[in-house]
Each structure stands twice: as C-alpha cells, then as structure tokens.
Residue, then its C-alpha position, 0 to 999 in steps of 0.5 A: m834148143k839145137m837138135t842133131k839130124n838123127k834126133f830130128v828124125r826120131v822126133l819127127a817120127a814120134v810126132l807122126t805117131a802122136a798125131a793119132l791122139a785125140p785133140l789135146s786142147a780145145c774150147g767149145g765143142s759138143g758141150g757148148a761155147n762155154v765148155t773148156t775141154l782139157s786133155f789129160f795125158q797119163t801113162k799108167p794103163e792099169a789106172v785108166e778105170d780109176y781115172t775114168k771114175i775120177i773124171a766123171d765125178f769131176e765133170r759132175l762138179h764142174p759142168n763147164i769143164k770136160v776132161v779127155q783122158n789119153q793113156v799113152s804108153s811110150a810117154d817119153t817119146a810122145l810127150r817130147a813130140l807134143l812139146v816140139k809141136d806146141r801141143t802140150p797136154d793141159v794136165i800130165a800124169l806121168n811116171p817120174n824118171g830121169s827123162m822127165g827130170k831133164m824136161a823139167k830142167a829145160g823149163v817146159f813144165y809149170d812151177f807149182s811152188n806157190t800153189s797150195i798143193s806144194h805145201r801139202i806134199r810129204p817133203v821126202m817124196q817131193s825131194v826124191i822127185n826134185g832130185l831127178g831134175r827141175d828148173g832152178k829151185q822150182i817145183n815142176i813135178v809134184p808126186y801123186a802116188g809112190n811105190v817102194c822097191g823092196i823084197t816082197y815076202n810070203i809072211d806065212l812061209f816065213k813063220q812056218h819055217g821060223v824065218k824072221v824078216p832080215k835086217t842085215w845081209k847076214d840075216l838074209e844069207q841065214a834066211v836063205a840057208t834055212l829055207e833051202a834046208d827045208g826045201v823051199a826056194p828062197f827067191i822067185g827071180t824072173l830073168g826070162d823078162p829082161n826088163r825086171v832085173s832092174t828092180p833088185f838092182d835098184g834095191l841094192a844101189p843106195y849102198y853103192d851110189s852115195n856121196g853124189f855118185w850120179d853127179k860125179m858120173r855126169a861130170e866125168g862124162k865120156k871119161v868114165g872108166p876104170d881109172s876115173p874117180v867114179s864108175f860102174q866098174k869101180n863102185f858097183k862090183p860088190l852090188m853085182e856080186r850080191l845081185y848075182w848071189i840072189y839069182q843063184h838062190s832063186t827057183k830052178d826056172v829063174r832063167t825062163m820065168t817071166y814077171e807074170d809067171g813069177t807073180s803067179a808062182f809066188a801066189r801059189g807059194e812056190g817061193a818065199m820071196l819075190l824080186a818085185g816092189n809093191w806093184s806086184m801085190a795087186p796081181v798076186l792078191q788077185i790070184n790068191p786073195k787070202m795070201h799074207i804079203g809083206f816087204f822089207p828093204y834090200p838089206t846091207d851089212e849094218a841094220d841102221k844103214a838100211i834104206l828103202v828105195s821109193g819113187g813116184d809111181v805117178a806124178i802130176t805136172m802141166g806146161a810152163h805156160p798153160k792155155h787153160e790154167k784156171e781149169s787145169m788147176a781146178f782138175i789138179n786140185y780135185l786130184y789132190s783132194d784127200e778123198v780122191q787120192r785116198r781112193f786112188v792109192k787104195s785101188q792101185q796099192l800105192i803110197p799117198s803123197l799127201s801128208s794128211i793121209p797116213v801111209d799105213e791107212n792102206p794096210a798093205m803099205k804098213p811096212a813102208k810107214y817107218w821108212i817114209d815117215s823117217g825119211r829113210i828113202q832114196g830114189y831109183a838108180d835106173h832113173q839116173i841112167p840115160s834112157s838110151i843105155s839098154y842097161n837091163p839086157i846088160l844086167n840080165k846077161a850078166m846074171l845068166d852068164g856070171d860075167l859081171d866084169s864085162a857087164l860093168t865095163t859095158l855100162d861104163k862104155e855106154w855111158g861114155k858114148v852117150a856123154a860124147r854125143t850129148i849136148e847139154 
C-alpha cells in the first residue's frame, strides 16, 4: 500500500502515541506459561466498567485466558498505527464508521462469514455495517449493539399540550406551532457544541441521499460540484432548509448551549424535543429518573416513507490473521452469548444485534421495534463523508449565519479536494 510523505508522517506520529498502550498480545506472563493474554481494543469510554465486569466473568470461566482492556478514544488513528506496526489487537470493539469500512475493504479484518455468530445477527443491522465497506462478500465487522438517531421527546409535555407524535413534516410543523403558542420551546439544539449538528443532519439525510447517492459521489470524485449529476449543492439544499428551520425553533440559547447543557435542560423540561439519539437517554435519566422519554424518526412529507437512522454503536472484529484465533474467538463468542449482550445493551441503553433478544426487551427501545423489525432503517450519512472533511463546523456555521448555499458549496469543494489527493 503506497503512502504519501505527509501521510507517513501522520502515521508515524500516531505510532509513537500508540506506543504508550499496554502490550497488545502475549503468551505466558504472570499467569504462567499456559496462559494466553489477549488485547481487547475498545473505543467506548462509558463502557469501560461494563467490559471490566464481562472480562472478569470470562476469565473465571477461562482461567487460561487473560484479557487486557485498552480503551482508546482516537480509534481511527491508533488502530491504523497498530496495523502498520503489525500490532493488531486480538479483539477489537469499535464504533463502525466509514474509516473502519475502508480498513475492512482493504482486507485487514477477519472474515466471520463461516462462524456461528454471523447467523445469529439481525440481517438489517449487518446490512448497515456491510454498507460501510467490506472485503468482497465477507463479513468483516459484526454489529454488537446499535443506536438510533431520532428526535427524543418529553412524553409528558406532549400529552400536557395535546401534541401527538408527528408522522409527517406537516405534523412536525403543527406540533411546533402548538408548543410555541403555549410558551414551550419546541427543540433543544446545541450549536454551542459544533460536533452535534450532525445528529439532525443524519436524521434527515435518508430522504436526500437515496438511489446510490454516496457511490455516485465517490465516482464523481474531484468533479463533484453544481454541474455534476449529484452533489451536496444539487441534492442537499432542501435538507439544509429543514435543518435550519429546526434550529430556528429551538431554545433562545441554542447558539451557546453545549450537548451537556442540552441534556440537562431537557431533563428539567425546558424544551419538548432534544436533537439527540437514544444515547442521550441514559444521561437524561440520571438527572431525572422519573422522566418519560420517547423518540421518533425525523419525518418526511409522506408517513409511509419515513426511515429511522440506525447504526452500530459497537461492533466487533479482529485481525485477518489472528495470532490467537482460538482464544480470541472464545472471548468473542462469550460477548455474543445472549445473557452478556442482554446485560450490555440494558446498561448502555442500546439495541441488541442478536435476533434472539427482542428489541423492546429494554422498554426504552420500544419505539425502535417497528423500524428495526420491518427493516426500515438506514445508516448514518456522516459515516460516508471522509473523516478529513470537517463537515460539522461547516454545518454549524450555516445554522448560525443562515448561509446554506455557502456551506453546500464548501462541502462539495472539500469532497473534491479529498478525492484529488486520494489514491484508491
């Protein structure tokens, strides 16, 4: 794989950073010559405690296997660096995104196609992960727990003001009008935290990026622009208009409110709807355990065309040529046992990937059941955007200054720049 000088420098810097990690794979050690030590690379800081308990239980059942958890926040950079140095972790739990899909497409991950796990996964969830990228028809990344990107709402406030869950965009406009007439802020937006604008962007995207939009964008490459068959300028203007409308009907302090401020304000009942996915439920309920929360997909013009955006919050993989395949698969199989996954998704307020566990076994996920079971879900649009494009600040600026055309033009130009310097 050829690498430019600048890219080599970035990778080398990442390698030096990753060197501080604990040894990633070893046999023997303090446990004795017959003990195999596995490295477990995971990217979810809020799951450290859950994984610690899982590992302890696993080690009691498998005294000849020791699992060392390495929680890494800059996953893309760290994992690429480890791959370059041939220090691939034994088991990897990651947030599946476009970067991970590219790695899978490059053939660096294991093929789970012939494992028993692959036959126990909800097909629609596996399909979303496969869509990010894979090596041929292999199954290189397996979903473990999913999330949903919808509008989170205060059930009691809706009932108090006679607002029904919107099924169309007109329904949403009517709900906003009713709430504002009663002096209630419809939305809690968090433009003070630039990285959060991608949530409603993702929620609206399925209505504008259909018919192979992203594949066509990649095919156009550096030629993407106002005159190309597809582009942000050509396809996403209506999305940006609706996104802007949402923020115009948010709380007065929307420009400065951070995500943490927003979840706290929502828990206090200061707005009817929070622009965050199901991952916001746990922190909100920690503040207000008695609050009744629901969520629904970002609506479109026709109710029967609505789509719920859902993706893998956690997915599992390992290297294409694992050094400790038997032991690593033992740990992965344990992670995919019903009871272990059931405990994990309940704690993290997520959707189970195993078909044997009902989506609504966790009451908080009940609204997602219809969409998941019927297969009416789509992955995150921002996972299709190259990580080198700083799209969040571009979108955030547009929501603040209202210059939607400039934002779309910038996104097209940035896409073209990345395509021009990328060697497939």
